[in-house]
C-alpha positions as CSV (number, residue, x, y, z in Angstrom):
1,M,36.1,-41.6,53.1
2,N,39.9,-40.9,53.0
3,K,41.7,-38.2,51.4
4,K,42.5,-40.1,48.1
5,Q,38.9,-41.1,47.6
6,R,37.6,-37.6,48.0
7,T,40.0,-36.5,45.4
8,L,38.9,-39.1,43.1
9,N,35.2,-38.3,43.5
10,S,35.9,-34.5,43.1
11,I,37.7,-35.2,39.7
12,W,34.9,-37.5,38.6
13,I,32.3,-35.1,39.4
14,Q,34.0,-32.2,37.6
15,Q,34.3,-34.5,34.5
16,V,30.5,-35.3,34.6
17,E,29.7,-31.6,34.9
18,V,31.9,-30.9,31.8
19,I,30.2,-33.6,29.8
20,F,26.8,-32.3,30.8
21,K,27.7,-28.8,29.8
22,V,29.0,-30.0,26.4
23,I,25.8,-31.9,25.7
24,G,23.7,-28.9,26.9
25,L,25.5,-26.6,24.5
26,I,25.2,-29.0,21.4
27,T,21.4,-29.1,22.3
28,M,21.1,-25.2,22.4
29,I,23.0,-24.9,19.0
30,G,20.8,-27.6,17.4
31,M,17.5,-25.8,18.6
32,T,18.9,-22.4,17.5
33,V,20.1,-23.0,13.9
34,P,16.6,-23.9,12.5
35,V,15.2,-20.8,14.1
36,F,17.8,-18.5,12.3
37,G,17.4,-20.5,9.2
38,Q,13.7,-19.5,8.8
39,D,12.2,-16.2,8.0
40,D,8.6,-15.7,8.5
41,G,8.8,-11.9,7.7
42,S,8.1,-11.1,11.6
43,N,11.5,-10.0,12.3
44,T,12.0,-7.8,9.2
45,K,12.2,-4.6,11.2
46,K,14.9,-6.0,13.5
47,R,17.3,-6.5,10.6
48,V,19.3,-4.0,8.6
49,Y,19.4,-4.6,4.9
50,T,21.7,-3.1,2.3
51,E,19.6,-2.0,-0.6
52,K,21.1,-2.9,-3.9
53,Q,20.2,-3.5,-7.5
54,P,20.1,-7.3,-8.1
55,S,23.1,-8.5,-9.9
56,S,22.6,-10.5,-13.1
57,G,22.9,-14.0,-11.3
58,S,20.9,-13.1,-8.3
59,Q,17.5,-13.7,-9.8
60,K,16.0,-17.0,-8.2
61,S,14.3,-19.4,-10.5
62,I,12.0,-20.4,-7.5
63,V,11.6,-18.2,-4.5
64,Q,9.9,-19.6,-1.4
65,K,8.7,-17.8,1.8
66,Q,8.1,-19.6,5.1
67,H,4.9,-18.3,6.6
68,A,2.8,-19.9,9.3
69,G,4.5,-23.1,8.9
70,K,3.9,-23.5,5.3
71,S,6.0,-23.0,2.2
72,L,4.4,-20.7,-0.3
73,L,5.5,-19.8,-3.9
74,P,5.2,-16.2,-4.8
75,V,2.3,-15.0,-6.7
76,K,2.6,-15.7,-10.4
77,T,2.3,-12.9,-13.0
78,A,-1.0,-14.3,-14.0
79,E,-2.5,-13.8,-10.7
80,L,-1.6,-10.2,-10.5
81,G,-5.2,-9.3,-11.8
82,I,-5.4,-5.9,-13.2
83,F,-1.7,-5.0,-12.5
84,P,0.6,-5.0,-15.4
85,A,3.4,-7.8,-15.3
86,G,6.1,-5.1,-15.5
87,C,5.4,-4.3,-11.8
88,L,7.7,-7.2,-10.8
89,N,10.7,-6.1,-13.2
90,G,14.1,-5.8,-11.4
91,G,13.8,-8.6,-8.9
92,W,10.5,-8.1,-7.2
93,I,7.9,-10.6,-6.3
94,S,4.4,-10.2,-5.3
95,E,3.2,-11.2,-1.9
96,Q,-0.4,-10.2,-1.9
97,A,-2.8,-9.3,-4.6
98,E,-6.5,-8.5,-3.8
99,K,-9.5,-7.0,-5.2
100,L,-12.2,-5.2,-3.1
101,T,-15.5,-3.8,-4.1
102,D,-17.3,-4.0,-0.8
103,Q,-17.7,-0.3,0.4
104,R,-18.0,-1.4,4.0
105,R,-14.6,-2.9,3.8
106,L,-13.1,0.1,2.4
107,F,-14.1,1.9,5.7
108,E,-11.8,-0.7,7.4
109,I,-8.9,-0.1,5.2
110,I,-8.8,3.7,4.8
111,N,-11.4,4.5,7.6
112,G,-11.7,8.4,7.5
113,E,-10.8,8.7,3.8
114,A,-13.6,6.3,2.6
115,D,-16.3,9.0,2.3
116,K,-14.1,11.1,0.0
117,F,-13.5,8.0,-2.3
118,I,-17.1,7.0,-2.3
119,Q,-18.3,10.6,-3.1
120,E,-15.9,10.7,-6.0
121,G,-17.5,7.4,-7.4
122,F,-15.5,4.4,-5.9
123,K,-16.1,1.1,-7.7
124,T,-13.0,-1.1,-6.9
125,L,-9.9,-1.2,-4.9
126,H,-7.1,-3.4,-6.3
127,Q,-4.1,-3.8,-3.8
128,L,-0.7,-5.2,-4.5
129,R,2.2,-5.8,-2.1
130,I,5.6,-6.4,-3.7
131,R,9.0,-7.3,-2.0
132,H,12.5,-7.0,-3.5
133,L,14.3,-10.4,-3.4
134,D,17.8,-9.1,-2.4
135,S,17.1,-6.2,0.0
136,A,13.6,-7.3,1.4
137,V,12.1,-3.9,1.2
138,E,8.3,-3.7,0.4
139,I,5.9,-1.4,-1.6
140,Q,2.3,-1.4,-1.0
141,V,0.3,-0.3,-4.1
142,E,-3.3,0.8,-3.9
143,L,-5.3,1.3,-7.2
144,Y,-8.6,2.8,-7.0
145,D,-11.1,2.5,-10.0
146,Q,-13.4,5.5,-9.6
147,G,-15.5,4.7,-12.4
148,N,-14.5,7.9,-14.7
149,L,-12.0,10.5,-15.1
150,E,-13.9,12.9,-12.9
151,G,-13.6,10.6,-9.9
152,S,-9.8,10.0,-10.3
153,L,-9.1,13.7,-11.0
154,G,-11.3,14.8,-8.0
155,L,-9.1,12.7,-5.7
156,F,-5.8,13.7,-7.4
157,S,-6.5,17.4,-7.3
158,E,-6.4,17.4,-3.5
159,Y,-2.8,16.8,-3.6
160,M,-1.9,19.4,-6.1
161,S,-0.3,22.8,-5.2
162,E,1.8,25.5,-6.7
163,M,5.0,23.6,-5.2
164,S,4.1,20.3,-6.6
165,E,6.3,18.8,-9.2
166,I,3.9,17.2,-11.3
167,R,5.2,14.4,-13.7
168,M,3.7,12.8,-16.8
169,F,4.5,9.6,-18.5
170,G,2.0,8.9,-21.4
171,E,-1.5,9.2,-19.8
172,V,-0.1,8.8,-16.2
173,V,0.1,11.8,-14.0
174,Y,1.9,11.7,-10.7
175,L,3.8,12.9,-7.8
176,V,6.8,11.0,-6.3
177,T,8.9,11.1,-3.1
178,T,11.6,9.0,-1.5
179,S,8.9,6.9,0.1
180,S,5.6,7.3,-1.6
181,A,3.8,8.2,-4.8
182,I,0.3,9.1,-6.0
183,G,-1.2,9.6,-9.3
184,R,-4.0,9.0,-11.8
185,K,-4.5,7.4,-15.1
186,G,-8.0,7.7,-16.7
187,R,-10.6,6.4,-14.4
188,F,-7.8,5.1,-12.0
189,F,-6.2,6.8,-9.0
190,F,-3.3,5.2,-7.4
191,R,-1.1,5.7,-4.3
192,M,2.0,3.7,-3.4
193,T,4.1,3.5,-0.1
194,G,7.5,2.1,0.5
195,S,8.7,0.4,3.7
196,R,11.4,3.1,4.1
197,E,12.8,6.2,2.5
198,S,15.5,5.8,0.0
199,D,16.6,6.6,-3.5
200,F,16.1,2.9,-4.3
201,I,12.4,3.0,-3.2
202,R,12.0,6.3,-5.2
203,Q,13.2,4.7,-8.4
204,K,11.0,1.8,-8.1
205,L,8.0,4.1,-7.3
206,E,8.8,5.9,-10.5
207,E,9.1,2.8,-12.5
208,L,5.7,1.5,-11.1
209,A,4.0,4.8,-12.1
210,K,5.2,4.5,-15.6
211,T,4.2,0.8,-15.6
212,L,0.6,1.7,-14.8
213,A,0.4,3.4,-18.3
214,A,-0.6,0.0,-19.5
215,L,-3.8,0.1,-17.6
216,P,-6.9,0.0,-19.9
217,E,-8.5,3.3,-20.8
218,N,-11.3,4.2,-23.1
219,E,-10.6,7.4,-25.0
220,A,-14.4,7.9,-25.6
221,D,-14.9,8.1,-21.8
222,R,-13.1,11.5,-21.5
223,P,-15.8,14.0,-20.7
224,L,-16.5,17.0,-22.9
225,G,-15.2,19.5,-20.6
226,Y,-11.9,17.7,-20.1
227,R,-11.6,17.5,-23.9
228,I,-12.4,21.2,-24.6
229,I,-9.8,22.3,-21.9
230,S,-7.3,20.0,-23.5
231,R,-8.0,21.5,-26.9
232,M,-7.3,25.1,-25.5
233,G,-3.8,23.9,-24.8
234,V,-3.8,23.0,-21.3
235,D,-1.3,20.5,-20.2
236,S,-3.3,17.4,-18.8
237,R,-1.2,17.6,-15.6
238,Y,-2.9,20.8,-14.8
239,I,-6.4,19.8,-15.6
240,T,-8.6,19.3,-12.4
241,H,-12.1,18.4,-11.7
242,Q,-14.2,19.8,-8.6
243,S,-17.4,17.9,-8.0
244,K,-18.8,20.0,-4.9
245,N,-18.7,23.6,-3.7
246,V,-17.2,25.2,-6.7
247,F,-16.3,28.8,-6.1
248,Q,-17.4,27.8,-2.5
249,F,-21.0,27.9,-3.5
250,D,-22.9,24.7,-2.5
251,F,-25.2,25.0,-5.6
252,A,-22.2,24.8,-8.1
253,E,-21.1,21.2,-9.0
254,N,-19.1,19.3,-11.4
255,F,-16.7,22.0,-13.1
256,W,-13.4,21.3,-15.0
257,F,-10.4,23.6,-14.3
258,G,-7.2,24.2,-16.1
259,N,-4.1,26.2,-15.6
260,P,-3.1,27.6,-19.1
261,D,0.3,28.6,-17.5
262,A,1.1,26.7,-14.2
263,T,3.4,29.6,-13.0
264,K,0.5,31.9,-12.9
265,P,-2.8,31.8,-10.7
266,A,-5.3,32.2,-13.6
267,R,-7.5,29.2,-14.1
268,I,-10.2,28.5,-16.9
269,F,-13.2,26.6,-16.1
270,I,-16.2,24.7,-17.9
271,H,-19.3,23.1,-16.9
272,H,-21.8,21.0,-18.9
273,E,-25.4,21.3,-18.0
274,H,-28.3,19.0,-18.8
275,T,-30.9,21.6,-19.9
276,S,-30.8,25.2,-21.0
277,E,-33.2,26.1,-18.2
278,K,-30.7,24.7,-15.4
279,L,-27.8,26.3,-17.4
280,I,-29.4,29.9,-17.3
281,D,-30.3,29.5,-13.5
282,L,-26.9,28.4,-12.7
283,Y,-25.2,31.2,-14.7
284,H,-27.2,33.9,-12.8
285,Q,-26.7,32.2,-9.3
286,V,-22.9,32.5,-9.8
287,L,-23.2,36.1,-11.0
288,N,-25.4,37.0,-8.0
289,E,-23.1,35.4,-5.5
290,Q,-20.0,36.8,-7.0
291,R,-21.3,40.4,-6.8
292,F,-20.7,40.4,-3.0
293,D,-17.1,40.3,-3.7
294,Y,-16.7,41.6,-7.3
295,R,-18.1,44.7,-9.1
296,M,-19.6,44.3,-12.6
297,I,-17.4,45.8,-15.4
298,K,-19.1,44.6,-18.5
299,Q,-22.3,42.6,-18.9
300,E,-23.6,41.3,-22.1
301,N,-26.3,38.8,-23.2
302,T,-24.0,35.8,-23.1
303,F,-21.0,36.8,-20.9
304,S,-19.9,39.0,-18.0
305,V,-16.7,40.6,-16.7
306,L,-16.0,41.4,-13.0
307,Q,-13.3,42.7,-10.8
308,H,-12.5,41.8,-7.3
309,R,-13.2,44.8,-4.9
310,F,-10.1,44.2,-2.9
311,L,-7.7,41.9,-4.6
312,N,-8.2,43.4,-8.1
313,T,-8.2,40.0,-9.8
314,W,-10.5,39.6,-12.7
315,F,-13.3,37.0,-13.2
316,G,-15.2,36.2,-16.5
317,I,-18.1,33.9,-17.2
318,G,-20.0,33.1,-20.3
319,H,-22.4,30.5,-21.8
320,K,-23.2,28.8,-25.0
321,G,-25.5,25.9,-25.7
322,L,-25.3,23.6,-22.6
323,L,-22.0,24.9,-21.4
324,I,-20.9,27.6,-18.9
325,F,-17.2,28.7,-19.2
326,G,-14.9,31.3,-18.0
327,V,-11.6,32.4,-16.2
328,E,-10.7,33.3,-12.7
329,N,-7.9,35.2,-11.1
330,E,-6.8,36.9,-14.3
331,V,-4.9,40.0,-14.5
332,G,-6.8,42.3,-16.7
333,E,-10.1,42.8,-18.6
334,D,-8.4,42.3,-21.9
335,K,-7.1,38.9,-20.8
336,V,-10.6,37.8,-19.7
337,L,-12.2,38.7,-23.1
338,E,-9.4,36.9,-24.8
339,T,-10.1,33.9,-22.9
340,L,-13.8,34.0,-23.5
341,S,-13.3,34.3,-27.2
342,L,-11.0,31.5,-27.1
343,F,-13.6,29.3,-25.5
344,N,-16.2,30.2,-28.1
345,S,-13.9,29.3,-30.9
346,N,-13.2,25.8,-29.2
347,L,-16.8,24.7,-28.2
348,S,-18.2,21.6,-29.9
349,F,-21.5,20.0,-29.3
């Protein structure tokens, strides 16, 4: 092969290589475009979204999501179950709506907390996951039907503290942060978790809490103890229920508590018993146990006033009909007697 032939062959080989490289590049582009054109939700954490309020023209008439090779329409309002339609206001769609009544599955979902929810009367768990159309952030909502107000209050009370900024909208009482919220409404206890911390998430959590005010509630289902403490002027945000170990006594159960002044430690309490015999037994049991830490200051047939031996706080307890009532952590005997008198004037049977 002479020099000229070798030169021609070299040029031809280079041209062929260029052609194959171009073909390979085109093929790779053709394979890559469909992949980036899909969004199966699996790469959500790898992308950075700018959270923004949807513009007036950004609302889609039909939104589709690719998942497992199928094109799924978002859950319609009618499929939200117990959740109010307002949960989707502001450019949100529902990606999951589920109702759970099996206690065994509750252990799979919340594991170590399941016992607490069951103890407080768990009936049904309603779950909802929503996603914002523009920013793709998500919020998971868990709504627990605890059967009655005692159950929802018992759960909510565990999250309350002197530092809690408790909010109220209608009959909804709640706490909210930049990424989560908890609250109660009647027999329902709810908690919500956002996919990230932001003011945008906090705003939606606040809206969701207020939207849940539309949940069904029967006014007649409110227990007597709750109604009496409300009648005494206690804000419903500061009414709690304790089902077990009241005053740290294992025999004392199902007491209602209320803070007349949220800035002070004094709490009033009331308990409804089924028979007068059980009521008298419980009354004397509480007194006998309290005497280890308190000294008796005044004792009458229907009430007693005690003062703590070391803390100097005051405790008063009385009974009438099938009700035991009183106050703890008060600052003086006169305040205790005033509260006991107020109870007597507000009791109804």
